[in-house]
N, C-alpha and C positions, 0 to 999 in steps of 0.2 A: 346499469353497470358502472362500474369504476373506469374513469377515463384517466390515460397519461396526463401528466401536469406536466407544466410548463415553469423550472423554477427561476429567480431570479440567480445570477449566479453568486452576488455575496452570500447566498443561502446555502449554499452544496457543501461545506464545512459543518455548519448548524445540520443540515439534513441528512449527510452521510457521513461526518467527521466521530461520531462515536461508535456506530455500528459495520461500518465498510471498511475494505481496505481497494486502492483500485488493482482490481487482479490481472491486467495485463502489463503494467508498467515493467519497463526493461529492468529497473531497481529491483524487481521483485523476479526477475526471467521472464519477462515473456518476451515473446521474440516475434518478428514478423515474417512468415513462411515464403507468401508471394503476393504476388500484387499482379494488373492489369498494367500498370505502367506506371514509371517514377520519371518520366523525364525531365522535369524543370528540380525535384527536391524529392531526396529519398524519402520510402514508407517508413523507414526505421525511427526518423523523428517523432511520428504519429505518438510514440508510448514514451519518448524523455521524459521523467520526471519535473526535470526543469521547466520552468515557464520560460514560455518561445520571448524571442529576441528581433530587432531588426539593425540592418543594418545598412543604411541608406544609401545608395548611390553605391553599393557594391555589386559586382558584376561577376559572373563565371562563364563557361564556355557556353553555358545551354541560354544565360540571361542576368536578369536581376535575382541575386542568392536570397531564399527563404529557408526560413527556420519552421519546415514542417513537408506537408507531402504536397507536392502538386504534380499533376498528369497534362498531357498534349491538349490543346485545343481541339475542337470538331471532332468529339468521341463518335466512332460510327455505331459504337454496342449503347444500349440503353444507359449504363452505368459503368464507372469505372469500379474496382473495388481491391480491397487488400485482408487477407485472412492472415488471421495472429492467434498464437500459441500462449494460451493462457501462462501466468509464472507461478502457478500453483496446479496440485492433480485437476479439480475442477473448481467452479463455482457458482453461485446462485448469484444471478443479477437484480440488485436493485434500483441502479441507475446509470444513465448515460450522460457523457459530457464531451462536445464536440465545438473545437472553440479553431475558430477564423483569423486568430489575430493575425494582424499586417495584411491578411489578403484582403483586398477590396478591389473590384472587377474583373479578378480571377479565383474569386472563394468558390466554395461547394454551393451551389444554390438549394441542395436537397441532401437528406443522408437517409438511411438506414442501416441497424444493425441485425445479425442473424447469428445464432447460434449452435453446436453441435458437441454430443461429447462422444471422443474417439479414444477408445482403449489401445495403445502401444500402435498404431499408425496414425498417419496424417490426413486430412483431406483432398480426394481429387475429385474428378468430374464426376462421378456420380453419388455424388455425399449430399445426403438429404439435407439442408438447413432449416431450421424453425427461426421464425422471427420472433425476437426479441423487442427490436422497437420498429414500426413501422415507418412508412416515410414521413419524414420531417421537413420543413422547411428552415433553410438558415438565413443568414444573412450576413453582410460582412463585418470582417475585424468585430469578435465579440465571440463570449462564452455562451454556447447554447447547451442549459443543463435541463434533462427531462428525469422526474419521478414517475417509475414504476407505479400500477394499481397497487400492487402486490410483488413480494421477492418471486423472479422464476420458480414453476414448480419445479423443473428440470436443472441438474447442473450442467455445465457447458465445459468443454476444456479447449475449445474453438471456436472463434468469432469470426465472422466476417462485417467489415465496413463497407457498405457501399455507397458510391458518391455520383450524386446525377446531373449532367450527365459526367461531367468532367470539371478540374478545377483545383481548387489547393483548401488545405484541411490543416492547422500548424500542430494541434494534439486532440486525441483521443484517449477519454478515460472512462472505464469501466467498473460503476461502483456496484462491492457487493461482497457475500460473505464465502469465505473459502471452506469448501468441504472436502476435509481430510484424510488420507489414506493412509491409517495406521498399520504398524508391524501386528503380524497377524498373534506373533507371539507375547503374550500380555505381560510378559517381565522384561521385555524391551525397555533397556532406556532410552528414551527421545528428548528432546528438546520443545517442553510443554509449552514456550510462550512462543516461539517460532511462527512467523506467520504463515506459513505451510500445512502447519499443524493444525490451523487455524484461532493462533495467540491472536490479541487486539490490544492495544494500549489506548483506552476509554479515556480516560482524562488525564489532564495535567494542569500543573500550577503555572507553565506558561512554556514557549514554544517558537520566542522570539530569533530567534536563527536557526531553528532548524527541528522540524516536526518529529511529535514522540514515536511516528511509525514507525520511524528508521532504525529505532533500537530492532526491532524484531525482523529485520529482512535476511539474507542468505547472506554468508562471507562475513568479510571483515569490512567491507566498501574499499570506496576509491581515493577519497580524504574528506576532510574536515565537514563537508558540505552535507554528506549522507549521515551524520548522526543525529542525535538530539539536543541542542544546545541553547538554553534559557539566557535574559540579559541578565547585565550586573547587576546584584543590588546593591542598595547602598543603606539597608537597616539592618543593623544591631541583631545577631539571633535569627537572621533570614534564612528558610532551605526554601529548594526547589522540590518539586515531588511527582512524579506518573505512577498511574495504576495501569496495571495490565491484566485481563482477565486469558486466563490459561484456555488453550484449545479441548485441552482435556481437564478433569478435575484429575489429581496426582499424588503422590509419595513424590516430596522433594529431597534430592540426595548429590545435588551441586548446582550454583551459583555461580555467574561468571559476569562482573561487568567489565566490559573492553571501553577502553578510553583511544584507541587506535587513533593517532593523526590531531589528538588534542594536547597539545604540548604547552602554550603559556593561558590554557584555559580550560584545564580540567580539574576535575571540583576538590577542595581540600580533603574529603571525606565523602564517604557513602553510607546508608544504613537500607537495609531490606527488612520489609514486613510481610508479611502471612496472614491470608483468612480465607476460611471456606463459608461460599456465601452462594444461594441459588441466583441473586439480582446480576441481572447484568451489569450493572455499573454499582460499585460502590463507595462511597463515599469515603475521600482520603482522610476526614477527622471520625472515622468512625470507631467506637472505642475499641471494637474486638479484634483490632490488628494486635498480631503478635512481632514481637524482633524476632526474624532469624539469622540476620547478620547485623550485628554489632557494629558502634561506627568504627569505621574501617580506612586511614590513610589511605589517599590514590597517587598516583605517578603517572606521569606522561604516558603515552603509547604501549602502553598495561595491559594483558589480560589477567583482570583481579580475579582470581579462583580461589572457592571458598566451598572446599567439598565437606562431606557429612559430617567430618569430624570436627570442625569450625562451625557448624549453623546448630541454632538454638531452637525449640520449641517446633522440631519437625518429627520425632521419632514419632512414628504410627500414626502422625496429622494427616488428614486431607486437606489438599489446598485448593483453591478456586481462582482467587485471585491474589497477585503479588505488589507489594507498593517499593520504588526506587526513592530512595532519598537522598540528595547531592546536597553537601554542605559545604561551603551555602549557593552556590550555582555553581554554574560550567557545561560543557561539554562531556556528552559519554555517547560512545559509538553504539555499542551494541549490549543489551542484555541477553544470557541465555540462562535459561530453567530447566536443570535436567531431572528425570526422575521418570518413574513408574505411574501410569494412568489405574487411576481406581475405578475401577469397572464397575464396581456397585456402589458409588459414591453416592 
């Protein structure tokens, strides 16, 4: 029988980056609903997408300041716990990360993770939880990453992180795939690339300042830090790109590239390409890509909209992936790909 595999933190991106998202990230809409205790540090810090930080010598009313979740000492119960609602309708879990960064002497000695699917209601004392990650030992100030033997059979809407018996955890990540809930009307126009609809940024040329996954997040974000941004290029003719696998194959009716908060570092221009493929990850250099948004200049803080009248090569064509090309480099906040699902594609 396959076993849960503990992997080195440096392999987390390689293991989960092209197939999974962090299902509980606050950037995705994840929410902390309840907890047993948060005397020293708030449970909401667990799902902050930013890396934890340290402020040596900084104290607040309850004691030393920590960027994470920390509970009281001497817990009379077997474990402290926190319940989190996923940022998407539901998801299947592939792996777990528990980061105890900067918690040493007060870190969580062990953890476990459980899940449940609830529609239209929140967990209560009668909720029956299913095990996702059985109890695992943790050490101080390090990232602990586990890969499940296979993705969970069931999709979950809520998870519970248990910490034995008490202590502190900086961050909690739940790597998995989104199980979207599509409109019942097949003619509905939806954002086929949106993460909640199963869209996934599978690859890119560079993401030096901001991850490609930010392109598909809800809303327009809070600052320049939650977009996709590449390093400055120094080679004539350079371009950067990212490939997006749509949550469902479909017929594209509008594309929007948003440069909100990118003011001195937006791309000079963009192009968008499309393809229909059954592959999970389509190479950027694949000869089958078709140009759908010809080279178009960009401006700062702008939603660059390309309705069907401005698109090329999309009429009655099913699309599975799109490729956003930025010329020569820079930052884009969001990419929206609106269209109808191709139910028989």
